C-alpha positions in Angstrom: 76.4 99.4 161.3 72.8 99.5 160.2 71.5 96.5 162.2 72.3 97.6 165.8 73.3 100.9 166.4 74.5 102.2 169.8 75.7 105.6 168.5 75.4 107.4 165.2 78.1 109.2 163.4 76.9 111.0 160.4 80.0 111.5 158.0 77.8 113.6 155.3 75.3 115.9 156.2 73.8 116.7 153.2 74.2 116.8 149.4 73.0 119.6 147.0 72.5 118.4 143.4 70.3 117.8 140.6 68.1 114.5 140.3 69.3 112.6 137.2 67.4 109.3 137.6 64.4 108.1 139.7 64.1 104.5 140.4 61.5 102.7 142.9 63.7 102.8 145.8 66.4 105.2 145.1 67.5 108.4 143.2 70.7 109.5 141.5 71.7 112.9 142.3 74.5 114.6 140.4 77.1 117.1 142.4 80.2 117.8 140.6 79.8 115.6 137.8 79.6 112.6 140.0 76.3 110.6 140.3 75.4 109.6 143.8 73.0 106.4 144.2 70.9 107.4 147.1 68.1 105.3 148.7 65.3 107.1 149.9 61.6 106.4 151.2 59.7 108.4 148.5 61.9 108.7 145.3 58.8 109.7 143.3 58.4 113.1 145.4 61.6 114.4 143.5 61.6 115.6 140.0 64.3 115.2 137.4 66.5 117.9 136.8 65.5 119.9 139.7 68.0 120.8 142.3 67.5 119.6 146.1 69.2 119.5 149.2 69.2 115.9 150.4 70.2 115.2 154.1 72.2 112.1 154.2 73.2 108.7 156.2 75.7 106.7 155.3 75.3 103.0 156.3 78.9 101.1 156.4 78.7 97.1 156.3 81.4 94.5 155.8 80.3 94.2 152.1 78.1 97.3 151.5 78.6 101.1 151.7 75.2 102.8 151.1 73.7 106.2 151.3 70.0 107.0 152.4 68.5 110.5 151.7 66.0 112.5 153.4 64.2 115.7 152.4 64.7 117.0 155.7 66.4 116.8 159.1 63.2 115.6 161.0 62.5 112.7 158.6 66.2 111.5 158.8 66.2 111.8 162.6 63.2 109.5 162.8 65.0 107.1 160.4 67.9 107.1 162.8 65.8 106.3 165.8 64.0 103.4 164.0 67.3 101.9 162.9 68.4 102.0 166.7 65.5 99.4 167.5 66.7 95.9 167.7 65.9 93.7 164.8 65.2 96.9 162.6 67.6 97.7 159.7 67.8 100.4 157.2 65.8 98.4 154.6 62.9 98.1 157.1 62.9 101.6 158.4 62.9 103.2 154.8 59.4 101.8 153.9 57.8 102.8 157.2 58.7 106.4 156.2 57.7 105.8 152.7 54.0 104.7 153.9 53.5 106.6 157.0 53.7 110.3 158.1 56.3 111.4 160.7 53.3 112.5 163.0 51.4 109.2 162.5 54.4 107.0 163.1 55.5 109.0 166.2 51.8 109.2 167.4 51.5 105.3 167.0 54.6 104.7 168.9 53.4 106.9 172.0 49.9 105.5 172.0 51.3 101.8 171.6 49.2 101.4 168.6 50.6 98.1 167.2 48.0 97.8 164.5 49.2 101.0 162.8 52.6 99.9 163.1 52.1 96.5 161.8 50.5 97.7 158.6 54.2 98.6 157.4 56.0 96.0 155.2 57.8 93.4 157.0 56.8 94.8 160.5 55.1 92.0 162.4 53.8 92.0 165.8 57.3 91.1 167.3 58.9 94.0 165.6 55.9 96.4 166.3 56.3 95.7 170.0 60.2 96.1 169.9 59.7 99.4 168.2 57.2 100.6 171.1 59.5 99.2 173.8 62.7 100.7 172.5 61.2 104.3 171.3 58.2 105.2 173.5 58.8 108.3 175.3 62.0 108.7 173.8 60.6 110.7 171.1 60.7 114.0 173.0 57.1 114.4 174.4 55.5 113.6 170.9 58.2 115.3 169.1 61.1 114.1 166.7 63.2 117.1 167.1 61.1 119.9 165.9 58.2 118.1 164.4 55.2 118.1 166.7 52.8 115.2 166.7 49.6 117.2 167.1 50.2 120.0 164.6 47.7 122.6 163.7 46.7 120.9 160.5 46.2 117.6 162.3 44.1 119.3 164.9 42.0 121.3 162.5 41.3 118.0 160.5 40.4 116.3 163.7 38.0 118.9 164.5 36.3 118.7 161.2 35.6 115.1 162.4 38.1 113.1 160.3 39.8 109.9 161.7 43.6 110.0 162.7 44.1 107.0 160.2 42.8 109.0 157.3 44.6 112.3 158.4 48.0 110.4 158.3 47.5 109.5 154.9 47.1 112.8 153.5 49.1 115.1 155.9 52.4 113.7 154.5 51.4 115.0 150.9 50.8 118.4 152.0 53.4 121.2 151.4 54.0 122.6 155.1 55.7 125.7 154.0 52.4 127.3 152.6 49.8 128.7 154.8 47.6 126.7 157.1 44.5 127.7 155.4 45.9 126.4 152.1 47.1 123.1 154.0 43.7 122.5 155.3 42.2 122.8 151.7 44.8 120.6 150.2 44.1 117.9 152.6 40.3 118.3 152.4 40.5 117.9 148.7 42.6 114.7 149.2 40.4 113.3 151.7 37.3 113.8 149.6 38.8 111.7 146.8 
């Protein structure tokens, strides 16, 4: 199902549980004494024995049943858009989310920035062009659901003279639940390192 999706049906919306193991490309979430192995873009952003709500996508293939997990619906929505691209499966889409910010990825697609897309593992010229062909203009005028490409933090850092490439590297690491002032302070600390 992951290699060519025309319609996506999500069987599991989310799971709430404690993280019991973290590996390089997956986490184990315990819920009702069952450990679920869930592939995720950023496993080390979770903490052992802390409870999380993880949004899910279940991939069903002839010889494999896999769960993919995301910290929010926006990340999952972008993942679902990416795996709808011809030639781009789950195992190629996950590293894109791991190494790029949602805003940076959407912006690159909308601006047809092939070089940005080619920086991701296993994404060559052909796949980068296919991503743009299949997704440009379909991300709701620069949005993936509620995530706006040019959000307030992004605009503030641009106004301070930082390049978009550098901004994208730090904004994905910032906790968006805090005030915009604190987001800017955290971003500047990371940019000055």
